C-alpha atoms as an extended CHARMM CRD file, in Angstrom:
* protein
*
       180  EXT
         1         1  MET       CA              0.0000000000        0.0000000000        0.0000000000  PROA      1               0.0000000000
         2         2  THR       CA              1.4750000000        3.3280000000       -0.9770000000  PROA      2               0.0000000000
         3         3  GLY       CA              0.3660000000        6.8740000000       -0.8930000000  PROA      3               0.0000000000
         4         4  ALA       CA             -3.0730000000        8.1190000000        0.0220000000  PROA      4               0.0000000000
         5         5  ASN       CA             -4.7850000000        4.8810000000        1.0370000000  PROA      5               0.0000000000
         6         6  ARG       CA             -1.9170000000        3.8170000000        3.3040000000  PROA      6               0.0000000000
         7         7  ALA       CA             -1.7860000000        7.1350000000        5.1010000000  PROA      7               0.0000000000
         8         8  ARG       CA             -5.5550000000        7.3300000000        5.4820000000  PROA      8               0.0000000000
         9         9  LEU       CA             -5.9680000000        3.7160000000        6.7210000000  PROA      9               0.0000000000
        10        10  SER       CA             -3.0380000000        4.0300000000        9.1690000000  PROA      10              0.0000000000
        11        11  SER       CA             -4.4120000000        7.3010000000       10.5030000000  PROA      11              0.0000000000
        12        12  GLU       CA             -7.9510000000        5.8860000000       10.9390000000  PROA      12              0.0000000000
        13        13  LEU       CA             -6.5920000000        2.7690000000       12.6250000000  PROA      13              0.0000000000
        14        14  ALA       CA             -4.5730000000        4.8220000000       15.1110000000  PROA      14              0.0000000000
        15        15  GLU       CA             -7.4330000000        7.2170000000       15.8570000000  PROA      15              0.0000000000
        16        16  ASN       CA            -10.1550000000        4.5690000000       16.1560000000  PROA      16              0.0000000000
        17        17  TYR       CA             -8.1420000000        1.6470000000       17.5490000000  PROA      17              0.0000000000
        18        18  ASP       CA            -10.2170000000        1.2390000000       20.7610000000  PROA      18              0.0000000000
        19        19  ARG       CA            -13.5140000000        1.4660000000       18.8930000000  PROA      19              0.0000000000
        20        20  ILE       CA            -12.3380000000       -1.0700000000       16.2750000000  PROA      20              0.0000000000
        21        21  ILE       CA            -11.1290000000       -3.5100000000       18.9720000000  PROA      21              0.0000000000
        22        22  TRP       CA            -14.4110000000       -3.0980000000       20.8670000000  PROA      22              0.0000000000
        23        23  SER       CA            -16.4380000000       -3.7640000000       17.7180000000  PROA      23              0.0000000000
        24        24  LEU       CA            -14.3220000000       -6.7840000000       16.7570000000  PROA      24              0.0000000000
        25        25  THR       CA            -14.5040000000       -8.2110000000       20.2950000000  PROA      25              0.0000000000
        26        26  ARG       CA            -18.2810000000       -7.9060000000       20.2270000000  PROA      26              0.0000000000
        27        27  SER       CA            -18.4810000000       -9.5590000000       16.7930000000  PROA      27              0.0000000000
        28        28  LEU       CA            -15.9140000000      -12.2940000000       17.4300000000  PROA      28              0.0000000000
        29        29  GLY       CA            -16.6330000000      -12.9650000000       21.0930000000  PROA      29              0.0000000000
        30        30  SER       CA            -13.0260000000      -12.7470000000       22.3010000000  PROA      30              0.0000000000
        31        31  PRO       CA            -10.6210000000       -9.8570000000       22.8270000000  PROA      31              0.0000000000
        32        32  ASP       CA             -7.6580000000      -12.1070000000       21.9840000000  PROA      32              0.0000000000
        33        33  VAL       CA             -9.1950000000      -13.1460000000       18.6720000000  PROA      33              0.0000000000
        34        34  ALA       CA            -10.0710000000       -9.5070000000       17.9760000000  PROA      34              0.0000000000
        35        35  HSD       CA             -6.4810000000       -8.3500000000       18.5850000000  PROA      35              0.0000000000
        36        36  ASP       CA             -5.0350000000      -11.1560000000       16.4470000000  PROA      36              0.0000000000
        37        37  ALA       CA             -7.4610000000      -10.4590000000       13.6170000000  PROA      37              0.0000000000
        38        38  LEU       CA             -6.7640000000       -6.7190000000       13.6980000000  PROA      38              0.0000000000
        39        39  HSD       CA             -3.0050000000       -7.3020000000       13.6920000000  PROA      39              0.0000000000
        40        40  GLU       CA             -3.3110000000       -9.5990000000       10.6610000000  PROA      40              0.0000000000
        41        41  ALA       CA             -5.6440000000       -7.0850000000        8.9870000000  PROA      41              0.0000000000
        42        42  PHE       CA             -3.0500000000       -4.3520000000        9.4880000000  PROA      42              0.0000000000
        43        43  LEU       CA             -0.4900000000       -6.5350000000        7.7020000000  PROA      43              0.0000000000
        44        44  ARG       CA             -2.9280000000       -7.1370000000        4.8440000000  PROA      44              0.0000000000
        45        45  LEU       CA             -3.5270000000       -3.4250000000        4.4000000000  PROA      45              0.0000000000
        46        46  ASP       CA             -0.2350000000       -3.3080000000        2.4830000000  PROA      46              0.0000000000
        47        47  ARG       CA             -1.9940000000       -5.0390000000       -0.4200000000  PROA      47              0.0000000000
        48        48  VAL       CA             -4.6970000000       -2.3740000000       -0.8320000000  PROA      48              0.0000000000
        49        49  PRO       CA             -4.2650000000       -0.6520000000       -4.1960000000  PROA      49              0.0000000000
        50        50  ASP       CA             -4.2440000000        3.1070000000       -4.5060000000  PROA      50              0.0000000000
        51        51  SER       CA             -6.3580000000        3.0160000000       -7.6320000000  PROA      51              0.0000000000
        52        52  ASP       CA             -9.6660000000        3.3220000000       -5.7540000000  PROA      52              0.0000000000
        53        53  ALA       CA            -10.2730000000        5.7070000000       -2.8810000000  PROA      53              0.0000000000
        54        54  ILE       CA            -11.6360000000        4.0350000000        0.2610000000  PROA      54              0.0000000000
        55        55  ARG       CA            -14.8490000000        5.7590000000        1.3500000000  PROA      55              0.0000000000
        56        56  SER       CA            -15.0810000000        4.4080000000        4.8950000000  PROA      56              0.0000000000
        57        57  PRO       CA            -11.6530000000        3.3800000000        6.2200000000  PROA      57              0.0000000000
        58        58  VAL       CA            -12.9090000000        2.1280000000        9.6200000000  PROA      58              0.0000000000
        59        59  ASP       CA            -15.5130000000       -0.1260000000        8.0010000000  PROA      59              0.0000000000
        60        60  TYR       CA            -12.8800000000       -1.3090000000        5.5210000000  PROA      60              0.0000000000
        61        61  ILE       CA            -10.4670000000       -2.2340000000        8.3500000000  PROA      61              0.0000000000
        62        62  LEU       CA            -13.2840000000       -3.9830000000       10.2630000000  PROA      62              0.0000000000
        63        63  ARG       CA            -14.2740000000       -5.9960000000        7.1840000000  PROA      63              0.0000000000
        64        64  ILE       CA            -10.6870000000       -7.1300000000        6.5850000000  PROA      64              0.0000000000
        65        65  ALA       CA            -10.2830000000       -8.1310000000       10.2670000000  PROA      65              0.0000000000
        66        66  LEU       CA            -13.5660000000      -10.0700000000       10.2310000000  PROA      66              0.0000000000
        67        67  ASN       CA            -12.5230000000      -11.8500000000        7.0440000000  PROA      67              0.0000000000
        68        68  VAL       CA             -9.1900000000      -12.7310000000        8.6620000000  PROA      68              0.0000000000
        69        69  ALA       CA            -10.9950000000      -14.1970000000       11.6720000000  PROA      69              0.0000000000
        70        70  LYS       CA            -13.3640000000      -16.1130000000        9.4080000000  PROA      70              0.0000000000
        71        71  ASP       CA            -10.4460000000      -17.5340000000        7.3850000000  PROA      71              0.0000000000
        72        72  ARG       CA             -8.7110000000      -18.6720000000       10.5880000000  PROA      72              0.0000000000
        73        73  TRP       CA            -11.8950000000      -20.2810000000       11.8580000000  PROA      73              0.0000000000
        74        74  ARG       CA            -12.3230000000      -22.2010000000        8.5840000000  PROA      74              0.0000000000
        75        75  ALA       CA             -8.6910000000      -23.3320000000        8.6660000000  PROA      75              0.0000000000
        76        76  GLN       CA             -9.0900000000      -24.6200000000       12.2270000000  PROA      76              0.0000000000
        77        77  ARG       CA            -12.2170000000      -26.5560000000       11.2580000000  PROA      77              0.0000000000
        78        78  ARG       CA            -10.3140000000      -28.2080000000        8.4040000000  PROA      78              0.0000000000
        79        79  ARG       CA             -7.3960000000      -29.1960000000       10.5980000000  PROA      79              0.0000000000
        80        80  ALA       CA             -7.5220000000      -32.6910000000       11.9830000000  PROA      80              0.0000000000
        81        81  GLY       CA             -7.8050000000      -32.9450000000       15.7430000000  PROA      81              0.0000000000
        82        82  THR       CA             -5.6930000000      -35.2530000000       17.8850000000  PROA      82              0.0000000000
        83        83  SER       CA             -8.4070000000      -37.9020000000       17.9860000000  PROA      83              0.0000000000
        84        84  ASP       CA             -8.7270000000      -37.7490000000       14.1800000000  PROA      84              0.0000000000
        85        85  ILE       CA             -4.9880000000      -38.2190000000       13.7770000000  PROA      85              0.0000000000
        86        86  ALA       CA             -4.9270000000      -41.0820000000       16.2780000000  PROA      86              0.0000000000
        87        87  GLU       CA             -7.7670000000      -42.7550000000       14.3950000000  PROA      87              0.0000000000
        88        88  LEU       CA             -5.9450000000      -42.3810000000       11.0830000000  PROA      88              0.0000000000
        89        89  LEU       CA             -2.7420000000      -43.8010000000       12.5300000000  PROA      89              0.0000000000
        90        90  ASP       CA             -4.6810000000      -46.7660000000       13.9230000000  PROA      90              0.0000000000
        91        91  ILE       CA             -5.8020000000      -47.8940000000       10.4730000000  PROA      91              0.0000000000
        92        92  SER       CA             -4.3330000000      -51.2930000000        9.8430000000  PROA      92              0.0000000000
        93        93  ASP       CA             -2.4120000000      -52.1310000000        6.7370000000  PROA      93              0.0000000000
        94        94  GLU       CA             -4.8010000000      -54.0160000000        4.4830000000  PROA      94              0.0000000000
        95        95  THR       CA             -2.0710000000      -55.5810000000        2.3980000000  PROA      95              0.0000000000
        96        96  ALA       CA             -0.8970000000      -58.7880000000        3.9840000000  PROA      96              0.0000000000
        97        97  ASP       CA              2.7940000000      -59.4350000000        3.8990000000  PROA      97              0.0000000000
        98        98  THR       CA              4.2870000000      -62.8720000000        3.3210000000  PROA      98              0.0000000000
        99        99  VAL       CA              5.0200000000      -63.5420000000        6.9870000000  PROA      99              0.0000000000
       100       100  ARG       CA              1.4380000000      -62.8280000000        8.0160000000  PROA      100             0.0000000000
       101       101  ILE       CA              0.0900000000      -65.0560000000        5.2420000000  PROA      101             0.0000000000
       102       102  VAL       CA              2.3390000000      -67.9420000000        6.2620000000  PROA      102             0.0000000000
       103       103  GLU       CA              1.4210000000      -67.5270000000        9.9480000000  PROA      103             0.0000000000
       104       104  ALA       CA             -2.2980000000      -67.4600000000        9.1360000000  PROA      104             0.0000000000
       105       105  ARG       CA             -2.0650000000      -70.5740000000        6.9780000000  PROA      105             0.0000000000
       106       106  SER       CA             -0.1030000000      -72.3690000000        9.6780000000  PROA      106             0.0000000000
       107       107  GLU       CA             -2.7190000000      -71.4120000000       12.2800000000  PROA      107             0.0000000000
       108       108  ILE       CA             -5.5550000000      -72.6310000000       10.0610000000  PROA      108             0.0000000000
       109       109  ALA       CA             -3.7890000000      -75.9450000000        9.5180000000  PROA      109             0.0000000000
       110       110  ALA       CA             -3.2660000000      -76.3280000000       13.2810000000  PROA      110             0.0000000000
       111       111  PHE       CA             -6.9430000000      -75.5690000000       13.8890000000  PROA      111             0.0000000000
       112       112  LYS       CA             -8.0070000000      -78.1750000000       11.3100000000  PROA      112             0.0000000000
       113       113  ARG       CA             -5.7770000000      -80.7560000000       13.0120000000  PROA      113             0.0000000000
       114       114  ALA       CA             -7.2580000000      -79.8740000000       16.4130000000  PROA      114             0.0000000000
       115       115  LEU       CA            -10.7890000000      -80.2620000000       15.0310000000  PROA      115             0.0000000000
       116       116  ALA       CA             -9.9290000000      -83.6510000000       13.5200000000  PROA      116             0.0000000000
       117       117  GLU       CA             -8.7500000000      -84.8670000000       16.9300000000  PROA      117             0.0000000000
       118       118  LEU       CA            -12.1320000000      -84.0990000000       18.5260000000  PROA      118             0.0000000000
       119       119  PRO       CA            -14.8690000000      -86.7070000000       18.9550000000  PROA      119             0.0000000000
       120       120  VAL       CA            -17.5450000000      -86.4130000000       16.2490000000  PROA      120             0.0000000000
       121       121  ARG       CA            -20.2760000000      -85.0130000000       18.5340000000  PROA      121             0.0000000000
       122       122  SER       CA            -17.9840000000      -82.3480000000       20.0450000000  PROA      122             0.0000000000
       123       123  ARG       CA            -16.9020000000      -81.2970000000       16.5600000000  PROA      123             0.0000000000
       124       124  GLU       CA            -20.5570000000      -81.0710000000       15.4420000000  PROA      124             0.0000000000
       125       125  VAL       CA            -21.5290000000      -79.0470000000       18.5280000000  PROA      125             0.0000000000
       126       126  LEU       CA            -18.6650000000      -76.5970000000       17.9320000000  PROA      126             0.0000000000
       127       127  ARG       CA            -19.5540000000      -76.2530000000       14.2460000000  PROA      127             0.0000000000
       128       128  HSD       CA            -23.3040000000      -75.7400000000       14.8290000000  PROA      128             0.0000000000
       129       129  ILE       CA            -22.8520000000      -73.1900000000       17.6010000000  PROA      129             0.0000000000
       130       130  SER       CA            -19.7690000000      -71.3100000000       16.3600000000  PROA      130             0.0000000000
       131       131  LEU       CA            -20.2690000000      -71.3650000000       12.6080000000  PROA      131             0.0000000000
       132       132  ASP       CA            -24.0060000000      -71.8540000000       12.1280000000  PROA      132             0.0000000000
       133       133  GLY       CA            -24.9630000000      -69.5830000000       15.0380000000  PROA      133             0.0000000000
       134       134  ARG       CA            -27.4170000000      -72.0140000000       16.5820000000  PROA      134             0.0000000000
       135       135  THR       CA            -28.3440000000      -72.0160000000       20.2510000000  PROA      135             0.0000000000
       136       136  THR       CA            -27.4840000000      -74.8140000000       22.6580000000  PROA      136             0.0000000000
       137       137  GLN       CA            -31.1790000000      -75.7300000000       22.7880000000  PROA      137             0.0000000000
       138       138  GLN       CA            -31.3730000000      -76.0720000000       18.9950000000  PROA      138             0.0000000000
       139       139  VAL       CA            -28.2130000000      -78.1840000000       18.8480000000  PROA      139             0.0000000000
       140       140  ALA       CA            -29.4370000000      -80.3750000000       21.7230000000  PROA      140             0.0000000000
       141       141  ALA       CA            -32.7210000000      -81.0040000000       19.9150000000  PROA      141             0.0000000000
       142       142  GLN       CA            -30.9560000000      -81.7650000000       16.6270000000  PROA      142             0.0000000000
       143       143  LEU       CA            -28.4480000000      -84.2000000000       18.1960000000  PROA      143             0.0000000000
       144       144  ASP       CA            -31.0580000000      -85.6380000000       20.5750000000  PROA      144             0.0000000000
       145       145  VAL       CA            -29.0090000000      -84.9440000000       23.7070000000  PROA      145             0.0000000000
       146       146  SER       CA            -29.4910000000      -82.7030000000       26.7390000000  PROA      146             0.0000000000
       147       147  VAL       CA            -28.5400000000      -79.0340000000       26.7960000000  PROA      147             0.0000000000
       148       148  ARG       CA            -26.0340000000      -79.8560000000       29.5520000000  PROA      148             0.0000000000
       149       149  THR       CA            -24.3360000000      -82.3940000000       27.2430000000  PROA      149             0.0000000000
       150       150  VAL       CA            -24.1200000000      -79.8190000000       24.4690000000  PROA      150             0.0000000000
       151       151  GLU       CA            -22.5840000000      -77.2760000000       26.8730000000  PROA      151             0.0000000000
       152       152  SER       CA            -20.0950000000      -79.8830000000       28.0950000000  PROA      152             0.0000000000
       153       153  ASP       CA            -19.1340000000      -80.8760000000       24.5250000000  PROA      153             0.0000000000
       154       154  LEU       CA            -18.7240000000      -77.2160000000       23.5600000000  PROA      154             0.0000000000
       155       155  LYS       CA            -16.5080000000      -76.5180000000       26.5590000000  PROA      155             0.0000000000
       156       156  ARG       CA            -14.3960000000      -79.6110000000       25.8070000000  PROA      156             0.0000000000
       157       157  ALA       CA            -14.0330000000      -78.6520000000       22.1350000000  PROA      157             0.0000000000
       158       158  LEU       CA            -13.0530000000      -75.0700000000       22.9390000000  PROA      158             0.0000000000
       159       159  ARG       CA            -10.4920000000      -76.1450000000       25.5410000000  PROA      159             0.0000000000
       160       160  HSD       CA             -8.9930000000      -78.7270000000       23.2000000000  PROA      160             0.0000000000
       161       161  CYS       CA             -8.6290000000      -76.2490000000       20.3080000000  PROA      161             0.0000000000
       162       162  ALA       CA             -7.2570000000      -73.5450000000       22.6140000000  PROA      162             0.0000000000
       163       163  ASP       CA             -4.6610000000      -75.9640000000       23.9970000000  PROA      163             0.0000000000
       164       164  ARG       CA             -3.5720000000      -77.0660000000       20.5250000000  PROA      164             0.0000000000
       165       165  LEU       CA             -3.3230000000      -73.4650000000       19.2810000000  PROA      165             0.0000000000
       166       166  ASP       CA             -1.7250000000      -72.2550000000       22.5040000000  PROA      166             0.0000000000
       167       167  TYR       CA             -4.5190000000      -69.7780000000       23.2330000000  PROA      167             0.0000000000
       168       168  ALA       CA             -5.6700000000      -68.7820000000       26.7010000000  PROA      168             0.0000000000
       169       169  LEU       CA             -9.3650000000      -69.2360000000       27.4320000000  PROA      169             0.0000000000
       170       170  PRO       CA            -11.2640000000      -67.1660000000       29.9680000000  PROA      170             0.0000000000
       171       171  GLN       CA            -11.8780000000      -68.9330000000       33.2730000000  PROA      171             0.0000000000
       172       172  ARG       CA            -15.6340000000      -69.0570000000       32.8220000000  PROA      172             0.0000000000
       173       173  LEU       CA            -17.0620000000      -70.2230000000       29.4960000000  PROA      173             0.0000000000
       174       174  GLY       CA            -20.7180000000      -70.1640000000       30.4080000000  PROA      174             0.0000000000
       175       175  GLY       CA            -23.2300000000      -71.9990000000       32.5100000000  PROA      175             0.0000000000
       176       176  PRO       CA            -24.1590000000      -71.1050000000       36.0580000000  PROA      176             0.0000000000
       177       177  ARG       CA            -21.8300000000      -68.9460000000       38.1160000000  PROA      177             0.0000000000
       178       178  PRO       CA            -20.1000000000      -70.5370000000       41.0790000000  PROA      178             0.0000000000
       179       179  ARG       CA            -21.7210000000      -69.6110000000       44.3710000000  PROA      179             0.0000000000
       180       180  ALA       CA            -19.6710000000      -67.5530000000       46.7880000000  PROA      180             0.0000000000
């Protein structure tokens, strides 16, 4: 900014500084934001061309400061917050590497071997409940055994597979809770 506009805007800013800050604080809701916006607006006044005369310098300065504040607000909304960044960093790599593929295949083979070692009824109970999503009552009716037998077979099958795959099972797998 050179010449007439620079001198006029600087003069109006100096003379009306308190009124401009008061107006910006009222519009923006914070004296700190108002001061920051006015400071940035003052720096932007250098880009005002001299070709057109400014009719109302105070209103012009206020408009620039409000636009600065609005631009900052938009930029902050676009920035990712800490929780957004943490969520993005937590995204797992969808491409499986060779080691993971080999480990998964080995685990599947071990699980198949563990299933083959089970008695037929225990294997059927595990399959119907785990894979087919049936209830213990439905499986008991289908296999013509008691619900207690189905629960016992399921517990045996789960323990056997967990042992073979070296997994830890929770202490309680179902059924009634022990009395204290």
